[in-house]
N, C-alpha and C positions, 0 to 999 in steps of 0.2 A: 584510507576510512572515510567513512560520510559526516558531511559538515551540516549544522545545523545552527540555525538563526535563532535569539531565546533573546524572551521579555521577563524581566526577575522584578521583584519589590525586595529591599530591605527589610530592616526590623521598624526604621523608622518612615517607612510607605514610600519612599522615594525609590522611583522606577528607574533600570537600568538594561538597556541593549548590550548585545554584543553577538558570538561569534564564536563556536566549540566545536571540535573534531571529536565526534565520540561513537562505538558502537552503532548508539540506537539512542533514541528519543529519553529511554528511558533511563539509559548513562548520563545524558546531560541532567536529567532534573536530580539524580541524586548525588550530584558535583555540584547542582546548584545550591540543594540542601542543606548539605556538608558545608559549604563555605557561606551557611546564615544564609542564604537568598531562599525568598520561594517564587517560585515560575507561576508566569502567566501565561506566557504563549509558547510552544520549543518547534519549530520547522525545520523542514530542511533546507537548504540554502540552495535558492534560484541560480546562483550562479556556477554550481557544479553541471546543471545540465544544460551549458551553453557549448554550444559550437567552440572549438579552440581560433584562437585570432575573434570572436565577438566576444563581447562585454567586459568580462571580468576574470583574470585569470585564477585559479586555484592554486599553482606552485609559487612556490618563494624560489627562485633563482639562487646562486653560488654568489654573485654580486652583488645580490643584494643584503644576502645575509651576512655577508663580508662586509657589507660599508655601515649596516646596521650594528656590530659590533666593533668595528671600530669608533666609530662615533659612542656608542655607549660607553665604551673604553676609555674615552678622554673625555667625556661629562663626568664619569667618579674619578675620573684621577683629576678633573679641579676642586672636586671635595664636592660635589652635590648630592646631596639627599637620593637613595635608589628611585624613588616614587617622583621624583621631580626629573631626575635624566630618563625616564621613561614616560613620561609626560611630556618634555621636549619632541623625542624621539616620534612618539604620537605623530605631531606636529610634522616634523619630518620626512616621515616614512617616502618612500619613492614611488609605492602602487597599496591600493584599497586592500589589497591581500595583508601585507605588511603592516598596513596602518589596524587593519582588524585584531589581528595576533596581537603585536603589541598593545591595542586598548585593553583584548580579553586579560595579558600579564599583567598589565598594569592595574585592574580592576583585583586580581587574584593576591598582588603585594599589598595592594592597600588594604584586601580582607583578612592580612595577616601572614600569607605566605610567603616563603621562600622564594628568590628570584627561580633559584633551580626546582624547586616543586612549582612553580606556575609553570617552566617552560615543559619537565616534566610532564605534567598533569593534564593542563590542555594542549598541548601542540607538540607530541611526539616525531610528524612529519620533517618539518624544516629544523628544529632542534635533534641532533643525534644522541646516542647516549657517548657518547665521545664528549661533546659541546658540553651536556647536561653535568657528567662526573667531572668536568675541569669545572664549570662554574659554585658546582657543590667541593669538592676540597676548597677552593678559593674562599667562599664563606666559610666555611670551618676554620680554615688558618686567620683569616680575616687580613686576607690580602686580593679581594674581590679584584679591584684594579689593577691590580699585577697580573691577577687571573685572562681575566679579558685582556689582556694587552699581547697576556703569549694568545691569546686561544683567535685572538685576530690579525698577529702575523702568523702563526700556523696556515689561517685558512690563506693568507694573503700568497704564503711560499708557496702552498696546493694549488693554489690558483694559476700563479705563473710559470708554474711547472707542466701544467695542465697544458696553459696557453703556448706555451713552448713547443709542446709535442703538439698539439693541434697547426702549429704556424708552420712546422716544419715537414707536414703532412700536406698543407693544402696546394702548393706549386705542384707535387707530383697526382694526387689530386685532379686537379684543373689540365695538366698536359694529358691524364689518361680519358678523362671525359670529353675532351676537345676529340683526340685524336678518333675514340668509340664515335662520336658522333658523325665528325668529315666520313668516315668508312662508312657506317650506316645513307650518310646521304648519296652517296657515289653506287654503292650497291641498290637503294631503291628508287632513284630518281635519275641520275644520269646512264648510267649501266643499262636500263629496261628501251629507255631509246635507242642507244646503238641494237641493243637486241633486235628490234625491229625493224631497222634498219637493216641488219645484215639478214636477216630474214627475208626480206622484201626482194635482196640482190640476189638467194638461191646460191650462194658461194659458201663452197665449206671454210670455214676459219682455221684458225693455227692453235693446238692445243691448249696451249695459256689462256685463251679466249673462250673458248669450248669450257675450260674445267670454271673463269672468271662468271658464264655468262650461267651456267648452273647454277653455280652457289646465290649469285644476283636473281635466280627464278625461286629457287628453293628459300629461299630468304623470304622472298613476298608474297610465298604461295603456306608458310610454314613458318612463318615469323611468332604465329600464335601458340603453336610449342614449344618452341624457345623460351617465351615466356612462363609459361606452364612449369618447361623444367626447374626455370631458374626460381617460381615460388614455391615449386615446390622443395627444391631443395635446402631455401629459407624454412620453409615451414618444419620441414624434416628435423633442421638444425634445431630451432626453437622450443619444439615439442624434446627435443632431444638432452638439452640443457635446461629442461624447463625440471626435470627433476635431478633432486641432489646426487645421484648416481651419475647420471649423464652429464652434469655440470663438471662432478667432480677428474670423469674420465676426460672431459676435452680439455682441461684446465691443467690437468698431466701431459696429456701429447700435445698442448704448447708448449708446453718448458721441454720439452724433449725436441724440439725441431730446433733445427741447425743454429739459427741466428736468430730468431724472434723468440726462441727460448732461454738466451743467454742475457738478451737486453728484458725481457719478461720476468726475469730474477732478480733485473738489479733495479727494477721498477717498483718491484713488491719491494725489497730490501730498503729503497729508499721512503718508502710508505709508513715499512714497521717501526723504521727507526726514528724518523722524525712523529710520528704520532705516540710511540712509546717516549723518545726524549720529552717532549714537549709536557705529557702527561705526568710526568714523574719531577718534572721541573714546576711544576704546577702544585705537586703536593698529593698528587694522587697513589696509593698502595699499589704495589707494584702487581701485586694480584690480582688487584679489578682494573689494571692499568691495560696486562697483559687479554683480560676478556674481553676488554671494547676494542683492544688492537685489531686482535683474528675477526673479529667483525667488520671493519674496514677494509679488510685485504679482500680486493676483486678475485683475486684468483682464489680459490674454493683448496687447493693443492696445498697452496701457503697458509691459508687461513684454518688449518687442519692441521699443520705442522706446530704453528705460534700455539693452539689451545694444548696440544701435547706435551711442548716447551712450556707452558702452563702448568700442565700436572707436576713436571720437575723439579720446576723451583717450587712449585707447592710442595715439597717432599723432601726438599732442604737444598736442590742443585742450586747451578748456576745460570745465568740466563744464555750465557757463552758454551759452556757444554750442554748446554741445552738444542743451542741452534747449531752445534759440531756432532749430537747424535741427530738430529733430522737430516744432514744433509742436503737441506734446499736453500743453504744461506752462502754465499760468496767468501772465500775464507779471509779474506782482508776484512770482512763486517765481523767474523768473529772474533779476529784478535784485537779488532781496535776496542771490540764490545769487553773482552779478557782483561784490555789495559783498562779501560774505565771502571769494571768493578774493583780490578785491586787495587787501583787508584783511588777510588771514591769518588768519581768523576763520570760517573756512568751516565749523567743524564748530558752532561757536555759534551761527552764521547756520540753517543746513539745521535746529536743532533751533527755531529762534524762527520759522521757514517752518511745520514742521509743526504748531505752537501756533498760529498763526496761521489756521492753515486748519482745524484741526479747532474752532476757535470760530466761525468760518465756517460749518461746516455743519451746527453744535450749531443755530447762530440760524435758517441758512436752513431746515433741516428744521423747526426747529418754528416757522416763518414757514409755511411749508406746510403745514404737517397741521394748524395753526391754522384754516387757510382750507378745507382737505379734512374737517374732520373734521365742520362744517354741514354743508357739501356733502352729505358721505355719510348724515348724520340727516335732512336734505330729502330727499334720493332717497328713503329706507325711507319715510319720512313720507308721501309723496306715494304708493306704492307700496301701503302701508296704506289711507292714504283714498283712494284705487281700488278695492280690494275693499271697504273697507264700504261707499264708497258706493252699488258695484253690489250688492250685498246688500241695502241700504234700499229702494234703488229697485223690486226685486223685491219686496220683503215689501210695501210699499205699493200695486203693479199687483195685490196681490192684493184690495184691495178693490174693483179694479174685477170680480172675477166675481161674474154676477149669480146669486142664491139660487133 
């Protein structure tokens, strides 16, 4: 959504400057007038026209959002009024983008809006529906400080889980990249020089060397075709998954894969349980929480299953029964949720489900990568060994040339 810079005056004639996300300039004017401000100037934000890496970024990272939530929760827990807490947050903002958002939210709060209204009205991008609904529930229940702390814990747990997955995948990616780089270097710089030597000698070379020289020559002359094939495949995948039907088909295929499918199911189950448990514990109604949870699923097949589960709960069913009917969730998760519903400890049990499956994902991913890493090293070693042996065979064959 576009970002606009505005200057407006209040009823006392004092001017204010701010930043607002809106579909167009007219929407900015209407929002300002609704907040009892008189627009003086509204123009597109220049920051969005800059290239990435230059000037000020227009995005808010998950780490900045987590820091904002933790600091705000601490200040509100200390008994500070909301506007003063936001004022301190304005001074502590890590980036100009965060500072602009906090400034705009602070002005809305001082103008009479609640925190959830200010977050939803001006900045829907950095603050998700989950974030806004939890803040709204905390305001209605008079426990905003508790809700903010739970929200901070939720964001911290989600960030820790994501960082654990990324860290686990980093080493195999580095090994694969270095191996591919070494092979490309040999095929494009080393082998062509040997090919020139063998061509000058006019001696027949062994079959492995012929294969290697042909591959090297083909790579040198048609590398652009390989790049085009890769780019075309990526573009085709992006176009295909860019439609709801294509994305759903892709996600269903991912869930059916032998190893990746089971791991993806556990990741989505952990996300479902932690999000739903955190929202219910913060006082969000079940139906509203399920609607938000469905949107947070990265796998569309699981997201639609959550939507159908919500329809079943709306008709009087239980969450566990809906999970069982969908067949997308592990049996352990269904049994734990059923126990939570029967004992009246659903929120606590959902968070335990999240902890259990997050730990399972870490263990299984570590085990799978423990097998993948030596396999990758062995595969790269075999390729490099083939290149070396092919070159040595050709060098040894030089001794057979009659003098």
